[in-house]
MARLUM-596987 format. One line per 10 residues: number of its first residue (from 0); their letters; for each residue y, z, x of N, C-alpha, C. Coordinates in pm, whole numbers, plus 50000, padded with zeros to 5 digits. Atoms other than C-alpha are relative to their C-alpha. Example, Ala and Ser with C-alpha at 12.3 -4.5 7.8 and 13.67 -1.06 7.14 Angstrom:
0 = AS = 49881,50000,50089,49550,50780,51230,50120,50000,50090  49881,49994,49918,49894,50714,51367,50109,50073,49923
This chain:
0 = MSYSFFLDIY = 50035,49976,50137,78181,82071,77012,50142,50048,49903  49917,49954,50070,78435,82125,76734,49967,50102,49905  50028,49889,50058,78495,82414,76518,49952,49945,49855  50064,50068,50132,78434,82189,76193,49863,49963,50001  50136,50030,49985,78097,82095,76339,49905,50126,49972  50064,49869,50035,77992,82455,76310,50000,50044,49859  49977,49980,50141,78138,82487,75975,49895,49923,49903  50092,50097,50071,77935,82191,75856,49877,50053,50009  50119,49960,49978,77623,82330,75996,49961,50127,49932  50029,49885,50085,77672,82673,75832,50021,49981,49861
10 = FMDNIMKRIT = 50011,50036,50125,77749,82516,75506,49875,49920,49947  50112,50073,50000,77460,82294,75544,49892,50100,49984  50123,49898,49996,77217,82592,75616,50025,50079,49869  49976,49900,50124,77383,82796,75329,49939,49916,49868  50059,50071,50121,77308,82499,75076,49861,49987,50000  50136,49998,50006,76956,82472,75189,49940,50121,49979  50048,49884,50049,76892,82835,75145,50006,50004,49864  49977,49991,50149,77036,82809,74785,49896,49902,49939  50098,50108,50040,76827,82505,74734,49847,50068,49987  50146,49922,49978,76506,82713,74868,49969,50098,49879
20 = VAMSVFAALM = 50008,49886,50097,76582,82997,74635,49987,49945,49873  50005,50062,50137,76640,82760,74330,49874,49953,49987  50134,50051,50023,76316,82600,74400,49893,50112,49983  50119,49877,50010,76111,82936,74422,50039,50045,49895  49994,49947,50099,76280,83055,74126,49913,49929,49894  50067,50092,50112,76187,82733,73916,49843,50017,50032  50153,49998,49979,75821,82755,74085,49948,50123,49920  50051,49888,50076,75794,83109,73943,50021,50005,49858  49997,50009,50134,75902,83026,73613,49906,49929,49929  50094,50069,50030,75668,82743,73589,49883,50048,49997
30 = SFGSVAAQEC = 50119,49915,50029,75378,82959,73672,49990,50097,49925  50020,49901,50115,75468,83222,73441,49983,49912,49881  50008,50062,50104,75504,82956,73185,49841,49964,49971  50134,50062,50002,75159,82823,73251,49885,50107,49969  50073,49894,50039,75019,83158,73265,49996,50062,49863  49974,49963,50133,75157,83261,72932,49922,49895,49914  50073,50092,50089,75007,82939,72792,49855,50009,50012  50126,49987,49992,74678,82998,72929,49943,50138,49920  50011,49876,50051,74683,83361,72802,49992,49990,49850  49985,50037,50132,74761,83217,72458,49914,49887,49948
40 = SGLSGCEAKV = 50061,50124,49995,74546,82921,72480,49867,50039,49906  50120,49982,50081,74234,83088,72303,50007,50047,49847  49953,49949,50128,74443,83166,72001,50061,49883,49926  49966,50086,50079,74525,82963,71718,50068,50046,49860  49922,49956,50109,74765,82962,71408,50114,50095,50043  49893,49905,49992,74990,83257,71350,49995,50077,50148  50029,49905,49883,74834,83462,71638,50039,49921,50126  49971,50066,49877,74886,83195,71902,50191,49980,49982  49847,49997,49997,75275,83170,71767,50038,50120,50041  49963,49872,49963,75317,83539,71780,49989,50036,50174
50 = CQIEKQIELA = 50032,50002,49866,75148,83537,72141,50116,49921,50089  49917,50072,49927,75386,83267,72264,50146,50049,49998  49864,49944,50029,75696,83424,72129,50021,50129,50079  50005,49887,49925,75590,83771,72282,49988,49971,50155  49982,50054,49875,75544,83593,72621,50144,49952,50051  49874,50048,49952,75894,83433,72617,50089,50124,49992  49928,49882,49992,76021,83792,72521,49992,50075,50137  50027,49951,49868,75863,83917,72845,50102,49935,50104  49905,50090,49907,76027,83644,73044,50137,50025,49986  49864,49969,50030,76356,83712,72880,50048,50144,50056
60 = KQHNNSNKEA = 49985,49891,49951,76335,84068,72953,49992,50020,50177  50018,49997,49852,76237,84001,73322,50135,49956,50086  49890,50047,49960,76541,83803,73351,50147,50058,49955  49873,49916,50063,76779,84063,73179,50076,49904,49918  49928,50104,50088,76852,83786,72926,50002,50075,49858  50013,49935,50125,76937,84021,72626,50017,49927,49878  49977,50077,50118,77073,83758,72395,49884,49916,49974  50126,50083,50022,76760,83533,72441,49913,50120,49938  50090,49919,50026,76552,83857,72409,50013,50052,49840  49961,49947,50157,76721,83961,72056,49973,49887,49916
70 = GLQKALAEVK = 50033,50126,50097,76698,83593,71930,49845,49980,49994  50136,50018,50017,76347,83594,72003,49922,50122,49933  50077,49879,50059,76258,83950,71868,50038,49965,49854  49957,50045,50152,76438,83818,71522,49880,49896,49968  50091,50129,50010,76208,83500,71565,49857,50071,49968  50147,49920,50004,75887,83732,71626,49973,50075,49827  50001,49924,50143,75984,83944,71309,49973,49882,49883  50014,50081,50087,76017,83642,71101,49863,49934,49996  50123,50051,49994,75697,83494,71221,49888,50103,49941  50113,49887,50033,75495,83814,71166,50024,50032,49828
80 = DHCTVDGLKD = 49988,49994,50158,75658,83854,70806,49953,49868,49923  50014,50119,50086,75628,83482,70686,49896,49894,50042  50106,50101,49955,75367,83288,70898,49874,50016,49932  50118,50022,50075,75079,83163,70712,49928,49861,50060  50086,50113,49954,74803,82914,70815,50038,49875,49913  49953,50102,50103,74891,82683,70501,50157,49942,50051  49882,50046,49953,75267,82695,70623,50003,49930,50147  50022,50057,49849,75162,82599,70994,49934,49849,49995  50057,50123,50037,74947,82309,70842,50128,49928,49929  49877,50078,50069,75249,82183,70645,50089,49954,50101
90 = DLQDDIDNVM = 49923,50032,49903,75469,82209,70940,49960,49901,50089  50072,50097,49897,75214,82018,71177,50010,49876,49913  50019,50129,50078,75164,81744,70897,50147,49938,50003  49880,50043,49988,75547,81718,70901,50035,49927,50123  49970,50052,49859,75560,81668,71281,49907,49876,50009  50082,50138,50029,75273,81412,71234,50072,49891,49959  49927,50117,50065,75466,81221,70996,50121,49936,50081  49885,50048,49949,75760,81216,71210,49980,49924,50111  50041,50082,49886,75596,81115,71520,49946,49862,49986  50042,50138,50041,75433,80829,71333,50100,49919,49960
100 = DDLAEHQDDL = 49879,50083,50036,75768,80714,71212,50055,49951,50129  49964,50028,49871,75885,80735,71570,49918,49886,50078  50098,50101,49943,75577,80534,71686,50035,49869,49916  49990,50133,50073,75613,80270,71427,50155,49920,50042  49905,50046,49961,75980,80246,71518,50013,49954,50147  50000,50072,49886,75918,80199,71883,49902,49884,50025  50080,50116,49981,75645,79954,71833,50093,49873,49954  49916,50099,50030,75910,79761,71646,50105,49949,50109  49929,50029,49883,76132,79793,71930,49938,49915,50119  50063,50102,49872,75888,79663,72184,49982,49877,49947
110 = AEAIQDEELD = 50052,50126,50053,75788,79378,71967,50128,49896,50026  49883,50078,49965,76188,79277,71978,50006,49990,50145  49932,50022,49853,76242,79340,72358,49884,49897,50050  50078,50098,49954,75904,79114,72416,50055,49861,49949  49952,50155,50052,76051,78827,72199,50142,49998,50057  49898,50010,49929,76378,78879,72360,49990,49994,50170  50017,50008,49887,76229,78882,72700,50069,50102,50083  49929,49901,49920,76395,79222,72813,49902,50092,50067  50114,49907,49954,76127,79356,73051,50040,50113,50047  49980,49857,49975,76317,79664,73134,49972,50071,49858
120 = KVEKYKQKIA = 50018,49925,50145,76314,79751,72752,49849,50011,49957  50144,50002,50036,75947,79637,72721,49934,50133,50076  50053,49905,49935,75854,79902,72982,50066,50160,49947  49936,49881,50048,76084,80164,72836,49908,50028,49866  50054,49969,50145,75913,80117,72473,49847,50019,50022  50151,49988,49975,75549,80096,72614,49982,50175,50031  50021,49851,49966,75617,80441,72783,50057,50101,49874  49965,49947,50105,75784,80569,72472,49858,50019,49878  50115,49987,50080,75481,80464,72271,49884,50075,50056  50080,49935,49953,75248,80603,72515,50011,50179,49964
130 = EDKQELEELK = 49957,49871,50056,75432,80939,72447,49977,50053,49884  50033,50008,50124,75408,80898,72102,49856,50043,49994  50136,50012,50042,75048,80863,72097,49948,50143,50066  50062,49859,49940,74995,81167,72326,50033,50102,49907  49956,49899,50105,75198,81381,72095,49928,50007,49882  50089,49991,50131,75015,81265,71787,49890,50039,50007  50156,49929,49972,74677,81350,71950,50000,50146,49982  49989,49883,49981,74802,81670,72033,50027,50096,49850  49979,49933,50111,74922,81757,71705,49891,49984,49874  50064,49990,50091,74655,81633,71511,49870,50084,50052
140 = AELQKLYTQS = 50092,49905,49944,74413,81836,71753,50018,50134,49926  49959,49865,50040,74625,82144,71664,49948,50009,49845  50034,50002,50140,74607,82064,71297,49842,50013,49967  50139,50022,49998,74229,82001,71315,49961,50154,50043  50049,49880,49957,74192,82337,71481,50031,50108,49882  49964,49906,50115,74374,82518,71192,49908,49970,49885  50089,50052,50110,74148,82347,70928,49867,50061,50017  50150,49944,49952,73839,82455,71117,50001,50155,50011  49982,49850,50007,73969,82818,71160,49997,50052,49846  49963,49945,50163,74060,82844,70770,49865,49960,49904
150 = T = 50109,50021,50083,73710,82732,70661,49876,50084,50027
């Protein structure tokens, strides 16, 4: 066996270790994100927004990311000073309007792709339309939650 064979095995083993570590870190981050989302899921409005930012600050601290932490601290102060339910409703309505515009555009693109018999684009636009509809439902549900909370 040649020396290069052992080098290849060494480097391959090293790469596999790095991939394993990266996957573990990714899994930990994803689980933290879902835990944070679960802890804030019972909240709505400004309280939910504050909770989500605080969770992101905790994550930034855990990863010694002082720049991100500083930015999040500033965002948290802004939310605490200026967040209102009416402001959130307006923001959500703007988001809904934007998604509805995207949906209409994607539906037009789908019709054109069908007319031009471009099957790859047909599937692409069907997927985008499904994503738009899902996002629209989520935004509408959040807006409804704010309306029921404020009454």
